[in-house]
Backbone bond lengths (Angstrom), bond angles and torsions (degrees), N, CA, C in turn:
res aa  C-N    CA-C-N  psi(-1)  N-CA   C-N-CA  omega(-1)  CA-C   N-CA-C  phi
1 M - - - 1.461 - - 1.513 108.51 -
2 N 1.339 116.81 122.28 1.447 120.67 -171.52 1.520 113.44 -87.57
3 R 1.312 117.51 -24.14 1.458 118.88 -177.86 1.519 109.81 -119.25
4 A 1.336 114.47 150.26 1.456 119.26 178.18 1.527 109.91 -71.20
5 I 1.318 116.13 145.50 1.456 120.83 175.98 1.523 108.34 -117.85
6 P 1.324 117.60 150.86 1.468 119.37 179.00 1.528 110.03 -63.34
7 T 1.324 116.33 132.40 1.460 121.53 177.65 1.519 108.67 -109.71
8 E 1.328 116.73 113.89 1.462 121.61 -179.80 1.527 110.32 -81.81
9 T 1.327 116.57 145.04 1.460 121.94 167.86 1.521 107.21 -104.89
10 L 1.326 116.24 118.49 1.455 122.08 -174.67 1.520 110.85 -107.14
11 K 1.312 117.06 139.17 1.457 120.95 173.24 1.524 109.86 -75.31
12 A 1.317 116.11 152.35 1.467 121.15 179.64 1.521 109.79 -85.32
13 D 1.335 115.28 58.40 1.463 122.15 177.72 1.526 107.91 -122.42
14 P 1.328 119.17 176.21 1.468 119.58 -176.66 1.533 113.48 -55.00
15 Q 1.335 116.75 -38.72 1.460 119.62 -179.76 1.531 110.97 -67.96
16 G 1.339 115.87 -42.66 1.452 119.62 178.86 1.510 112.44 -64.78
17 L 1.331 116.81 -41.14 1.465 120.88 178.44 1.523 111.36 -64.61
18 A 1.344 116.43 -40.26 1.464 120.18 178.60 1.524 110.49 -63.86
19 R 1.320 116.72 -42.15 1.462 119.83 179.43 1.530 111.26 -66.10
20 A 1.339 116.73 -41.54 1.466 120.51 178.86 1.525 110.87 -61.79
21 A 1.321 117.43 -44.31 1.466 120.97 179.10 1.521 111.07 -64.69
22 E 1.331 116.83 -38.43 1.464 120.94 177.91 1.527 110.85 -62.68
23 L 1.332 116.94 -43.57 1.460 120.75 179.34 1.527 111.39 -63.49
24 L 1.330 117.19 -42.13 1.469 120.50 176.60 1.526 111.14 -60.28
25 A 1.315 116.44 -42.38 1.466 120.62 -178.75 1.525 111.38 -65.52
26 R 1.317 117.27 -25.56 1.468 121.97 178.69 1.530 112.75 -87.01
27 G 1.334 117.52 1.35 1.455 120.68 -178.26 1.516 113.42 91.05
28 G 1.329 116.59 14.16 1.459 120.69 179.62 1.514 112.94 -82.82
29 L 1.331 114.97 168.13 1.462 122.69 177.04 1.522 108.87 -106.41
30 V 1.331 115.84 127.20 1.461 121.90 -178.43 1.519 109.26 -129.96
31 A 1.323 116.51 121.06 1.467 120.93 173.50 1.520 108.84 -82.82
32 F 1.342 115.87 138.46 1.453 120.12 -176.85 1.530 109.88 -144.44
33 P 1.336 117.26 153.96 1.462 119.92 -177.24 1.519 112.18 -80.77
34 T 1.327 115.87 143.15 1.457 121.62 164.39 1.526 106.58 -125.13
35 E 1.323 117.09 176.86 1.456 119.19 178.37 1.521 112.00 -68.50
36 T 1.345 117.32 -18.74 1.466 121.08 -177.72 1.523 110.10 -90.83
37 V 1.340 117.66 -76.11 1.463 123.48 175.05 1.529 107.40 -140.53
38 Y 1.323 116.82 174.31 1.461 120.00 174.55 1.525 109.29 -73.07
39 G 1.337 115.84 136.74 1.446 121.77 178.06 1.522 110.76 -105.30
40 L 1.349 116.07 152.55 1.463 121.84 176.15 1.516 107.85 -104.15
41 G 1.323 116.11 103.27 1.446 121.64 -168.60 1.514 114.81 -94.89
42 A 1.344 114.74 145.53 1.463 123.64 171.29 1.517 107.92 -148.78
43 D 1.317 116.28 157.19 1.462 121.22 176.42 1.531 108.56 -60.88
44 A 1.330 116.69 116.64 1.464 121.56 -175.04 1.521 113.00 -69.18
45 R 1.332 118.42 -7.84 1.466 122.31 179.29 1.526 112.08 -96.50
46 D 1.323 116.74 -8.89 1.468 123.13 -171.81 1.528 109.68 -102.60
47 D 1.338 116.95 108.42 1.465 120.92 -177.25 1.527 112.05 -55.58
48 T 1.308 116.98 -45.66 1.459 120.16 -176.24 1.520 111.23 -67.03
49 A 1.327 116.38 -42.12 1.453 119.61 179.56 1.521 111.11 -63.24
50 V 1.330 116.84 -43.11 1.469 120.49 179.23 1.524 110.43 -65.49
51 A 1.324 117.00 -40.65 1.469 120.23 177.90 1.523 110.78 -60.12
52 R 1.328 116.63 -33.55 1.471 120.12 179.40 1.525 111.63 -67.38
53 I 1.338 117.92 -28.61 1.475 119.71 174.39 1.520 109.80 -59.30
54 F 1.326 116.22 -49.36 1.464 120.66 -178.84 1.526 110.60 -62.35
55 E 1.340 116.24 -39.03 1.455 120.94 -179.83 1.533 110.89 -66.41
56 A 1.326 116.56 -47.37 1.469 120.50 -177.34 1.524 111.70 -63.83
57 K 1.329 117.28 -38.31 1.465 121.67 -177.65 1.526 113.27 -86.36
58 G 1.359 116.66 -18.66 1.460 118.81 -168.98 1.515 110.63 66.61
59 R 1.339 115.85 39.28 1.466 122.81 -172.71 1.522 110.46 -92.29
60 P 1.337 119.03 137.30 1.467 120.54 175.84 1.524 111.50 -59.45
61 R 1.331 117.04 138.46 1.463 120.82 -175.84 1.522 112.94 -70.69
62 F 1.342 118.21 -15.36 1.463 119.71 -180.00 1.521 112.15 -86.32
63 N 1.322 117.36 3.50 1.466 121.92 -177.13 1.526 108.76 -98.33
64 P 1.347 119.49 112.43 1.464 121.09 -175.52 1.530 112.32 -65.80
65 L 1.340 114.61 165.94 1.461 122.28 179.92 1.528 110.00 -115.80
66 I 1.324 116.26 153.94 1.462 121.60 174.69 1.526 109.27 -88.89
67 V 1.318 116.49 134.35 1.459 122.18 176.20 1.530 108.42 -96.26
68 H 1.328 115.90 125.04 1.466 122.33 -179.27 1.530 109.29 -99.86
69 L 1.336 114.80 135.31 1.457 121.43 -173.24 1.524 110.58 -135.44
70 P 1.352 117.19 156.80 1.468 119.42 -177.55 1.521 114.47 -82.73
71 D 1.353 117.67 -25.09 1.463 119.25 -175.49 1.528 109.91 -156.96
72 I 1.322 115.56 167.39 1.467 120.31 -175.42 1.526 111.74 -70.87
73 A 1.325 117.79 -25.78 1.465 119.17 176.83 1.523 110.08 -61.98
74 A 1.321 117.07 -41.49 1.468 120.99 177.37 1.525 110.42 -65.11
75 A 1.336 116.96 -37.25 1.465 121.04 179.34 1.527 110.82 -65.26
76 R 1.322 116.86 -39.91 1.469 120.28 -178.62 1.522 112.15 -67.56
77 R 1.327 117.89 -21.54 1.460 120.22 177.09 1.532 111.92 -76.68
78 I 1.330 116.12 -14.41 1.465 120.79 -176.35 1.523 112.29 -105.79
79 A 1.343 117.03 -33.62 1.465 120.45 -173.83 1.519 111.23 -135.49
80 L 1.339 114.84 159.81 1.462 121.54 172.13 1.523 108.96 -84.57
81 F 1.327 116.85 143.79 1.454 121.99 -175.90 1.529 110.27 -119.24
82 P 1.346 118.68 93.61 1.460 120.14 170.83 1.535 110.20 -60.53
83 D 1.328 116.44 168.34 1.467 120.56 -176.08 1.523 112.39 -55.87
84 A 1.328 117.94 -41.02 1.465 120.40 -179.16 1.518 111.06 -63.49
85 A 1.322 117.09 -35.82 1.464 120.62 178.09 1.524 110.83 -68.28
86 E 1.332 116.27 -40.86 1.471 119.53 177.00 1.521 110.61 -60.29
87 R 1.331 116.34 -40.96 1.460 120.38 -178.86 1.530 111.31 -64.51
88 L 1.330 116.74 -46.48 1.462 120.10 -178.33 1.528 111.42 -69.43
89 A 1.321 116.63 -40.58 1.457 119.42 178.47 1.528 110.86 -62.80
90 G 1.324 116.58 -41.52 1.453 120.19 178.85 1.514 113.51 -64.63
91 A 1.334 115.92 -31.70 1.462 119.99 -177.83 1.522 113.21 -85.82
92 F 1.336 118.36 -34.49 1.466 120.21 -166.38 1.521 115.28 -125.11
93 W 1.318 118.73 -0.82 1.468 119.84 175.38 1.508 109.94 -102.06
94 P 1.328 120.06 139.50 1.462 125.57 -7.22 1.528 111.53 -70.84
95 G 1.342 115.75 147.80 1.453 120.28 -178.83 1.513 112.33 166.05
96 P 1.338 117.17 -175.21 1.467 122.00 -172.82 1.532 114.05 -83.14
97 L 1.342 116.16 48.71 1.462 122.34 178.23 1.520 108.96 -127.41
98 T 1.329 116.37 126.98 1.465 122.77 173.36 1.517 108.56 -108.15
99 L 1.327 116.55 132.87 1.460 122.34 176.86 1.529 109.36 -109.26
100 V 1.328 116.24 128.26 1.463 122.04 173.76 1.517 106.99 -98.38
101 L 1.334 116.07 115.39 1.462 122.71 -168.55 1.525 110.75 -129.58
102 P 1.339 117.41 162.66 1.468 120.11 176.36 1.529 111.17 -60.46
103 L 1.318 115.75 129.97 1.461 122.57 -177.64 1.525 110.66 -78.01
104 R 1.327 116.89 133.54 1.465 120.13 173.94 1.536 109.50 -73.00
105 P 1.317 117.73 139.73 1.474 119.84 -179.33 1.523 113.24 -59.65
106 D 1.337 116.71 -29.63 1.467 120.97 -177.58 1.526 112.21 -101.72
107 A 1.334 117.46 26.40 1.468 120.98 -175.60 1.519 112.48 -64.41
108 G 1.322 117.94 -31.03 1.455 120.76 176.70 1.518 115.24 81.23
109 L 1.337 117.62 14.41 1.462 121.00 179.97 1.519 110.96 -86.20
110 S 1.321 115.51 153.64 1.457 119.43 170.36 1.522 108.73 -62.25
111 P 1.338 119.28 136.37 1.472 120.34 178.27 1.524 112.98 -63.47
112 L 1.332 117.50 -17.93 1.471 120.18 176.34 1.527 111.18 -64.91
113 V 1.326 117.25 -28.14 1.466 121.29 -178.39 1.518 111.00 -62.99
114 T 1.322 117.21 -42.17 1.464 121.83 -176.04 1.524 112.83 -94.97
115 A 1.334 117.09 -0.75 1.468 122.18 -178.00 1.529 111.50 54.43
116 G 1.342 115.17 34.15 1.450 120.04 177.19 1.510 115.16 82.38
117 N 1.339 118.70 0.52 1.465 121.17 178.69 1.526 110.20 -77.25
118 D 1.343 116.06 162.44 1.463 120.26 175.94 1.524 110.92 -95.47
119 T 1.338 116.01 19.07 1.457 122.90 175.68 1.526 108.66 -126.11
120 V 1.332 116.02 163.05 1.457 121.13 -179.95 1.530 109.13 -139.64
121 A 1.345 115.86 142.27 1.462 121.92 178.57 1.526 109.20 -94.59
122 L 1.336 116.08 124.46 1.458 121.92 -175.87 1.527 110.98 -124.74
123 R 1.351 115.25 145.02 1.466 119.44 175.87 1.522 110.18 -148.71
124 L 1.326 115.50 145.04 1.458 123.43 170.13 1.521 107.56 -109.78
125 P 1.343 118.83 101.35 1.470 119.69 -178.50 1.521 111.70 -68.47
126 A 1.327 115.31 151.89 1.461 120.58 -179.07 1.528 112.22 -94.06
127 H 1.318 118.27 -15.74 1.463 121.85 -176.06 1.530 109.99 -62.92
128 A 1.332 116.88 131.29 1.462 120.80 -175.32 1.521 112.40 -60.91
129 V 1.332 117.78 -37.45 1.467 120.54 -179.65 1.528 110.46 -68.74
130 A 1.329 116.72 -43.62 1.468 120.15 177.99 1.526 110.49 -60.46
131 R 1.317 116.74 -44.83 1.461 120.44 -178.14 1.530 110.84 -64.83
132 A 1.333 116.49 -40.63 1.465 119.72 178.69 1.526 111.09 -64.05
133 L 1.337 117.07 -39.86 1.466 120.24 178.52 1.525 110.76 -65.65
134 L 1.325 117.82 -43.70 1.458 120.90 -179.02 1.531 111.62 -63.32
135 V 1.322 116.58 -39.78 1.466 120.09 177.03 1.525 109.99 -65.88
136 R 1.332 115.96 -44.14 1.469 120.43 -178.44 1.533 110.78 -64.36
137 F 1.329 117.54 -41.64 1.458 121.00 -179.15 1.527 111.14 -70.61
138 G 1.330 117.06 -43.11 1.456 120.90 174.87 1.507 115.79 80.84
139 G 1.319 117.80 20.26 1.461 120.82 178.03 1.503 111.11 -150.96
140 P 1.337 117.84 173.87 1.460 121.47 -179.90 1.534 110.81 -72.11
141 V 1.318 116.18 137.86 1.461 121.59 -178.79 1.529 108.81 -119.19
142 A 1.337 115.96 116.66 1.466 120.69 173.64 1.521 108.14 -79.10
143 A 1.346 116.96 131.16 1.463 118.46 -174.48 1.526 111.50 -154.36
144 P 1.330 117.41 100.93 1.464 120.20 165.18 1.523 108.82 -79.79
145 S 1.312 117.91 -179.96 1.460 120.24 176.82 1.524 109.86 -63.76
146 A 1.336 115.60 145.59 1.467 121.80 -171.83 1.520 111.15 -89.47
147 N 1.331 115.90 68.86 1.462 122.27 -179.17 1.526 108.46 -152.35
148 P 1.327 117.99 159.31 1.464 118.98 173.33 1.524 109.82 -57.63
149 S 1.329 116.72 141.37 1.451 121.91 -174.06 1.524 111.85 -56.50
150 G 1.336 114.85 133.40 1.456 121.11 177.67 1.507 114.55 87.01
151 K 1.331 117.88 -10.94 1.461 120.85 -178.05 1.529 110.95 -92.71
152 V 1.339 115.56 177.87 1.463 121.01 -176.31 1.525 110.10 -65.02
153 S 1.326 116.78 134.21 1.457 121.49 -178.31 1.529 111.30 -69.12
154 P 1.345 117.13 149.62 1.468 121.57 -176.54 1.527 112.79 -90.35
155 T 1.302 116.70 133.07 1.463 120.86 176.30 1.524 112.04 -117.07
156 R 1.330 117.22 3.70 1.467 123.17 176.87 1.526 108.38 -142.94
157 A 1.322 116.15 156.61 1.465 120.25 -178.00 1.525 111.48 -59.87
158 E 1.342 116.80 -37.57 1.464 118.99 -179.03 1.525 112.16 -65.52
159 H 1.341 117.17 -29.20 1.465 119.79 175.43 1.529 110.63 -63.63
160 V 1.331 116.39 -39.79 1.460 120.45 178.72 1.524 110.11 -62.24
161 A 1.338 115.57 -47.30 1.459 120.02 -178.08 1.526 111.86 -61.26
162 E 1.330 116.12 -36.09 1.467 119.60 -179.82 1.523 111.91 -59.54
163 G 1.328 116.99 -37.07 1.455 120.07 -175.10 1.513 115.33 -98.87
164 L 1.357 118.36 -27.17 1.461 119.79 -168.47 1.524 114.95 -125.58
165 A 1.325 118.60 0.58 1.466 119.80 177.96 1.525 109.73 -57.46
166 G 1.321 115.71 134.87 1.458 121.17 -177.44 1.515 113.88 90.28
167 R 1.365 116.43 -8.71 1.468 120.21 179.65 1.528 112.53 -112.69
168 I 1.340 116.54 -15.23 1.462 120.78 -175.76 1.522 109.33 -131.31
169 E 1.343 115.25 163.45 1.464 118.97 -175.35 1.523 113.35 -78.23
170 A 1.340 118.15 -36.68 1.457 118.13 -172.98 1.519 112.49 -160.22
171 V 1.338 114.30 157.50 1.459 123.42 169.89 1.519 106.99 -122.93
172 L 1.328 116.41 123.27 1.461 122.40 176.33 1.525 107.26 -91.69
173 D 1.310 117.04 111.51 1.464 122.10 -171.66 1.531 110.65 -86.64
174 G 1.328 115.31 108.85 1.461 120.47 178.06 1.512 112.42 -115.21
175 G 1.350 117.43 19.59 1.464 120.80 179.41 1.511 112.04 82.59
176 A 1.335 114.83 -167.97 1.470 121.17 -177.73 1.532 110.80 -74.70
177 C 1.319 116.72 145.76 1.467 122.34 177.96 1.527 109.92 -77.44
178 D 1.318 116.83 138.76 1.468 121.31 -175.01 1.522 113.16 -73.65
179 V 1.336 117.59 -45.31 1.469 121.43 -174.79 1.522 110.64 -80.38
180 G 1.332 117.21 -48.77 1.453 121.15 173.29 1.515 115.66 83.02
181 L 1.321 118.72 -2.30 1.464 123.90 173.28 1.522 108.18 -124.90
182 E 1.336 116.50 147.02 1.447 119.68 177.97 1.528 111.13 -60.03
183 S 1.311 115.65 164.54 1.456 121.12 -177.12 1.528 111.69 -65.47
184 T 1.318 115.01 151.84 1.464 121.54 168.13 1.529 107.77 -71.27
185 I 1.337 116.93 137.43 1.470 120.54 -179.50 1.523 109.44 -115.47
186 V 1.328 115.53 126.73 1.460 122.85 177.50 1.521 108.24 -123.34
187 G 1.319 116.73 127.79 1.448 121.74 175.41 1.519 110.50 -94.96
188 I 1.320 116.93 135.38 1.463 121.64 179.13 1.527 108.32 -128.99
189 G 1.326 116.29 117.01 1.456 121.52 -178.81 1.514 111.92 -79.43
190 A 1.320 115.21 172.79 1.464 120.48 178.85 1.518 111.59 -59.75
191 D 1.357 116.52 -25.10 1.464 120.49 179.04 1.527 112.41 -84.55
192 G 1.318 116.74 -0.29 1.464 120.99 177.91 1.517 114.83 88.26
193 A 1.331 117.83 -2.38 1.470 120.49 179.29 1.527 109.79 -67.95
194 A 1.348 116.53 132.57 1.463 122.18 -175.27 1.522 110.11 -110.99
195 T 1.335 116.11 130.24 1.463 122.89 -176.91 1.516 110.64 -127.39
196 L 1.320 117.64 133.54 1.459 121.37 173.70 1.523 108.61 -74.50
197 L 1.326 116.75 119.06 1.461 121.81 179.78 1.524 111.96 -101.96
198 R 1.336 116.96 -26.58 1.464 120.84 176.29 1.522 108.84 -160.99
199 P 1.337 119.01 124.89 1.470 119.07 171.90 1.516 109.91 -69.58
200 G 1.314 116.56 153.57 1.456 119.42 -177.32 1.508 113.29 -165.33
201 G 1.329 115.67 -144.64 1.453 121.82 -170.33 1.511 115.77 -70.97
202 L 1.327 118.75 -11.54 1.465 122.39 174.16 1.522 107.74 -110.43
203 P 1.334 118.76 118.08 1.469 120.35 -175.43 1.530 112.49 -57.80
204 V 1.317 115.60 140.40 1.456 121.81 -179.17 1.529 111.17 -59.51
205 E 1.335 116.51 -38.84 1.465 120.37 -178.08 1.525 111.76 -59.20
206 V 1.331 117.25 -36.51 1.465 121.82 -179.45 1.530 110.11 -67.54
207 I 1.324 116.52 -40.17 1.463 120.78 178.59 1.527 110.34 -65.55
208 E 1.328 116.39 -44.00 1.468 120.07 -179.51 1.518 111.50 -65.05
209 D 1.333 117.23 -35.70 1.466 120.19 176.10 1.525 110.75 -62.95
210 C 1.311 116.12 -39.24 1.474 120.34 179.97 1.528 111.07 -65.85
211 L 1.324 116.49 -42.06 1.464 120.46 -178.94 1.524 112.55 -77.50
212 G 1.319 116.50 -27.10 1.455 120.53 -177.94 1.507 114.27 85.48
213 H 1.338 116.98 13.17 1.467 120.53 177.67 1.527 108.58 -160.82
214 P 1.331 118.02 161.38 1.464 120.65 179.66 1.526 111.83 -67.52
215 L 1.323 115.62 150.46 1.456 121.29 171.75 1.523 109.80 -77.68
216 A 1.330 116.96 141.90 1.458 119.73 169.26 1.526 108.47 -67.80
217 R 1.336 116.37 159.00 1.461 121.36 179.83 1.517 109.59 -110.65
218 R 1.318 115.74 143.86 1.455 122.19 178.46 1.517 110.61 -72.12
219 G 1.317 117.76 133.82 1.456 121.46 177.24 1.516 111.68 -68.90
220 E 1.305 116.56 149.21 1.460 121.62 -177.99 1.525 112.21 -60.76
221 D 1.330 117.32 -31.00 1.458 120.84 -176.49 1.528 112.80 -97.27
222 A 1.331 117.03 7.24 1.460 120.10 -178.33 1.529 110.38 -67.61
223 A 1.336 115.41 151.22 1.461 120.36 177.62 1.526 109.94 -64.46
224 I 1.332 116.09 152.68 1.464 120.97 179.03 1.522 108.72 -70.43
225 S 1.330 116.83 119.44 1.455 121.95 -177.72 1.517 112.55 -122.23
226 A 1.336 116.89 -1.60 1.456 121.30 -177.41 1.519 108.65 -156.85
227 P 1.338 117.41 161.27 1.468 119.90 177.71 1.528 111.58 -63.64
228 G 1.336 115.95 161.65 1.455 121.71 172.87 1.509 115.38 75.37
229 Q 1.344 118.01 19.78 1.469 120.69 -178.42 1.524 112.95 -106.77
230 L 1.334 117.73 0.79 1.455 119.89 175.86 1.519 109.86 -69.22
231 G 1.335 116.45 145.34 1.463 120.43 -176.41 1.510 113.19 -62.75
232 S 1.339 117.26 -43.81 1.460 121.72 178.38 1.516 108.66 -107.15
233 H 1.332 116.32 122.14 1.458 120.64 -172.58 1.525 108.05 -162.73
234 Y 1.329 116.85 162.12 1.469 122.79 175.32 1.536 112.19 58.77
235 A 1.335 117.62 33.28 1.465 120.14 -168.06 1.523 112.69 -96.52
236 P 1.348 117.80 131.46 1.462 120.98 167.57 1.522 109.55 -75.67
237 E 1.333 116.96 174.34 1.462 119.98 177.44 1.525 110.92 -69.02
238 A 1.336 116.81 -38.46 1.468 120.98 -179.46 1.528 110.49 -70.97
239 G 1.336 116.23 154.64 1.448 120.82 173.45 1.519 111.34 -70.21
240 I 1.325 116.43 160.14 1.470 122.69 -178.06 1.529 109.10 -124.18
241 R 1.338 116.19 134.29 1.465 121.42 170.29 1.523 107.76 -121.65
242 L 1.327 116.26 126.85 1.462 121.58 -174.60 1.528 111.73 -97.00
243 E 1.347 115.01 167.84 1.468 123.10 176.07 1.536 111.44 56.82
244 A 1.319 116.28 38.09 1.472 121.34 -176.65 1.529 109.83 -92.05
245 R 1.323 116.30 105.42 1.461 120.64 178.15 1.519 111.91 -78.34
246 A 1.304 116.40 -12.78 1.462 123.12 174.18 1.521 107.01 -159.89
247 P 1.330 118.15 152.18 1.464 119.42 179.59 1.522 111.54 -79.06
248 R 1.316 115.15 148.68 1.451 120.44 169.69 1.526 109.08 -83.52
249 A 1.298 115.84 168.68 1.466 120.48 -178.59 1.530 110.11 -54.96
250 G 1.324 115.44 126.80 1.458 121.04 176.14 1.510 115.26 86.98
251 E 1.331 118.55 -7.94 1.461 120.79 -179.29 1.528 111.50 -83.91
252 L 1.333 114.75 152.71 1.458 121.56 167.72 1.520 107.92 -93.33
253 W 1.337 117.33 132.88 1.462 120.47 -174.76 1.515 110.40 -106.68
254 L 1.321 116.30 124.97 1.458 123.16 173.32 1.516 107.62 -102.41
255 G 1.313 116.54 110.44 1.456 120.86 -173.06 1.512 113.74 -88.68
256 F 1.326 113.81 170.02 1.467 122.32 170.64 1.514 107.53 -147.96
257 G 1.341 115.98 124.09 1.445 121.27 176.17 1.522 113.23 81.19
258 P 1.338 116.19 -178.37 1.470 120.55 179.03 1.521 111.25 -69.14
259 G 1.317 115.59 162.50 1.459 120.35 178.77 1.513 113.69 85.71
260 C 1.347 117.27 11.20 1.476 120.87 -179.86 1.533 109.55 -117.83
261 E 1.331 115.29 44.36 1.455 119.69 -173.57 1.527 113.37 -62.33
262 G 1.334 117.26 -25.22 1.464 119.74 -179.80 1.516 114.12 -87.64
263 A 1.329 117.43 3.48 1.464 120.55 -175.73 1.523 111.27 -73.44
264 A 1.332 116.42 144.51 1.463 120.93 175.91 1.520 110.24 -66.37
265 M 1.334 116.90 -36.18 1.460 123.02 175.40 1.522 107.61 -146.91
266 N 1.335 116.56 161.48 1.460 121.19 -179.94 1.526 108.62 -133.23
267 L 1.344 116.10 126.44 1.459 120.32 -179.78 1.522 112.17 -61.54
268 S 1.305 117.09 -34.90 1.463 122.43 175.20 1.517 108.44 -163.43
269 P 1.324 118.26 102.49 1.465 120.29 -179.18 1.525 112.95 -56.03
270 G 1.338 116.84 -29.44 1.450 120.16 179.98 1.516 114.72 -90.40
271 G 1.341 117.77 1.03 1.454 120.84 179.62 1.519 114.31 76.65
272 D 1.329 117.87 27.62 1.465 123.03 -179.53 1.529 109.02 -89.09
273 L 1.330 118.04 116.79 1.460 121.35 -176.76 1.526 112.38 -68.29
274 V 1.315 118.06 -30.70 1.469 120.26 176.64 1.522 109.80 -64.37
275 E 1.336 116.13 -46.42 1.463 120.26 177.47 1.526 110.75 -63.15
276 A 1.323 117.45 -40.55 1.463 121.43 -179.95 1.523 110.97 -63.27
277 A 1.328 117.33 -41.86 1.462 120.77 178.80 1.524 110.73 -62.50
278 A 1.326 116.75 -44.47 1.462 120.68 -179.77 1.524 111.64 -63.75
279 N 1.333 117.39 -31.03 1.467 121.68 -176.53 1.520 114.12 -90.55
280 L 1.344 118.47 -15.12 1.457 121.36 -166.24 1.524 113.43 -53.44
281 F 1.324 117.78 -59.58 1.454 119.41 -173.67 1.520 111.74 -69.97
282 H 1.329 117.62 -36.50 1.464 120.05 177.88 1.523 110.43 -63.67
283 H 1.333 117.51 -43.27 1.466 120.92 179.57 1.525 111.63 -67.96
284 L 1.341 117.95 -38.26 1.462 119.60 177.00 1.523 110.76 -61.66
285 R 1.321 117.18 -40.60 1.461 120.42 177.26 1.527 110.96 -63.71
286 A 1.330 115.84 -44.88 1.465 119.74 -179.16 1.527 111.24 -64.46
287 M 1.335 117.31 -41.07 1.461 120.65 178.46 1.533 110.36 -66.18
288 D 1.318 116.34 -37.91 1.460 120.51 178.90 1.528 110.65 -62.04
289 A 1.337 115.62 -37.89 1.464 119.91 178.56 1.531 111.23 -67.56
290 L 1.331 117.40 -30.59 1.467 121.71 178.91 1.523 112.55 -77.73
291 A 1.332 116.07 -28.22 1.463 120.44 -172.15 1.526 111.32 -69.14
292 Q 1.317 115.42 137.45 1.452 121.32 173.11 1.527 109.24 -85.71
293 T 1.330 116.78 166.15 1.455 121.17 -177.62 1.532 110.89 -54.59
294 G 1.329 115.64 126.41 1.453 121.00 178.88 1.513 114.97 82.77
295 Q 1.328 117.54 -4.50 1.465 119.56 -178.62 1.532 110.79 -77.86
296 V 1.321 115.61 146.49 1.468 121.94 -176.55 1.527 109.84 -104.83
297 I 1.348 115.45 142.31 1.464 121.57 172.49 1.520 107.67 -95.95
298 A 1.319 116.38 117.56 1.464 122.36 177.64 1.525 108.07 -94.79
299 V 1.327 116.94 128.94 1.468 121.53 -174.76 1.525 109.66 -112.88
300 A 1.311 116.05 129.46 1.462 121.53 179.60 1.526 110.79 -64.46
301 P 1.345 118.14 156.50 1.466 120.53 178.89 1.524 112.51 -61.01
302 I 1.330 115.51 142.68 1.467 123.07 177.36 1.526 107.59 -117.96
303 P 1.331 118.92 132.01 1.469 120.23 179.69 1.529 111.71 -58.63
304 E 1.317 116.49 142.28 1.471 122.27 -176.62 1.529 110.13 -94.28
305 H 1.327 116.44 61.08 1.464 120.79 173.69 1.516 108.38 -153.19
306 G 1.341 116.68 160.93 1.457 121.00 -178.76 1.518 110.89 54.25
307 L 1.337 116.89 -136.97 1.457 120.93 178.88 1.522 112.26 -67.22
308 G 1.327 117.54 -14.32 1.458 120.37 175.90 1.515 112.43 -60.13
309 R 1.338 117.45 -31.99 1.463 120.24 177.88 1.530 110.58 -61.36
310 A 1.325 115.99 -45.49 1.463 119.75 -179.05 1.526 111.10 -69.56
311 I 1.340 117.37 -39.75 1.466 120.41 177.46 1.522 109.72 -59.87
312 N 1.322 117.15 -47.04 1.464 120.55 179.93 1.527 111.85 -65.32
313 D 1.318 117.57 -36.05 1.463 120.54 176.48 1.527 110.04 -58.87
314 R 1.342 117.18 -47.03 1.465 120.60 -179.83 1.522 110.97 -65.65
315 L 1.330 116.78 -39.93 1.467 119.52 -179.37 1.527 111.47 -67.32
316 R 1.324 117.36 -39.47 1.474 119.56 178.39 1.519 110.93 -63.53
317 R 1.313 117.63 -40.21 1.460 120.87 178.22 1.529 110.72 -68.71
318 A 1.329 116.61 -37.13 1.460 119.67 177.81 1.530 111.35 -65.61
319 A 1.338 116.87 -30.98 1.457 121.48 -178.20 1.519 113.30 -89.15
320 A 1.347 117.33 -7.65 1.466 120.37 -175.95 1.523 110.66 -67.65
321 P 1.341 117.73 155.35 1.471 120.79 176.60 1.531 110.76 -55.10
322 R 1.307 115.77 137.88 1.468 120.93 -177.64 1.534 109.70 -79.28
323 P 1.334 117.38 141.31 1.470 119.69 178.72 1.527 110.63 -70.02
């Protein structure tokens, strides 16, 4: 898109929801809150609207999108649901879980949504504003995170405006996101085999308890089948150094838990992983704003269990070499 377009900020009231749904129906792009992060929504059936998502974000076209839906009946019209998918959907939808499932031939989605795969990523968000918008719009909404591709994900309306103002039609302001990490993604094949494709806002252990067995893990060389699988992602402008128990000279220190009294910010002074997940992207943005040119953000160690797995996944991608 060569020229800037006016970006409206809409309140999460009946008038704002009606305007957001109207813009989606016209092929517009509308950012909206979910419990995880803000999503950049477009009608998933409209080729041009979906293409505009990739254009606005600068997103690679081979990276699939998540389709957001109001209820499981709508999901069943788009994808096949093996028994394992029915079990997980019944336990965790609506919520921060995305299921990658076999695509129905008559699903009616733009092929850009699935990046040419024969599977589709589906989610039922739990956020009241997201659910109200999906019901009001009445169709499937493709929505990656509402930020320039590879940058820190947005957890507040102002974060969206910082990165996408002038590129999208509207931001529906529903306040800060509660979870603060993108959804956990699980792929389920026609044979019922379940694979972890991306850790996220729903702990892996909880999913495995529901299924009664461990999830398979995606191979490092596997083709991209779901969002959030690029090596470098979620990156601030400043460099990142992980597992930093103390800052080096000149570094900004992002702490976690007690014993980080010298930190510029702390993801959770009490060591609460839920609080740390909710704060992660907001704190990375704030630290990035504090950092001077060439300065590095040193991040304290995060435990590798529960939501810590997803936090560490995002931090490793943020610290990866930039393309």
